C-alpha positions, 0 to 999 in steps of 0.5 A, spaced: 859 481 552 855 479 546 847 478 547 845 471 546 841 469 539 834 469 542 835 476 545 837 478 538 831 475 535 827 479 540 830 485 539 829 484 531 822 482 532 820 487 537 822 493 533 816 490 527 809 490 528 809 483 526 803 478 527 806 472 532 812 476 533 812 473 541 811 466 538 817 467 534 821 469 540 818 464 544 821 459 539 827 462 539 828 461 546 826 454 546 831 452 540 836 456 544 834 451 550 835 445 546 842 446 547 842 445 554 840 438 556 841 438 564 836 442 568 841 445 572 844 448 565 837 450 562 836 454 569 843 457 568 841 459 560 835 462 562 838 466 567 843 468 562 837 470 557 834 474 563 840 478 564 841 479 556 834 482 556 835 487 562 841 489 558 836 490 551 831 494 556 837 499 557 839 499 550 832 499 547 827 502 552 822 502 546 821 495 547 819 494 554 813 491 553 815 486 548 821 484 552 816 484 558 812 478 555 818 474 553 821 475 560 814 472 562 815 466 558 822 465 561 819 465 568 814 460 566 820 456 563 823 457 570 817 455 574 816 448 570 824 447 571 823 448 578 817 443 579 820 438 575 826 438 580 822 438 586 
């Protein structure tokens, strides 16, 4: 099973000390989610990203801090979806 595109971006950005890397990772996630119009589909896409990020943590333990930041952003997106659904 391949990792999703935003996770590849996260992996690439996490290995560099590039200024603004977290913002670029967030933009990759937003672009990925643009392909999912329905809230249910977006929630599933976020779940897939979290699963793939967990696999990335296993493959690249040095990226733990960066992956944690990306996961926090995904959590914010998921909470926003939940609020809109309520």
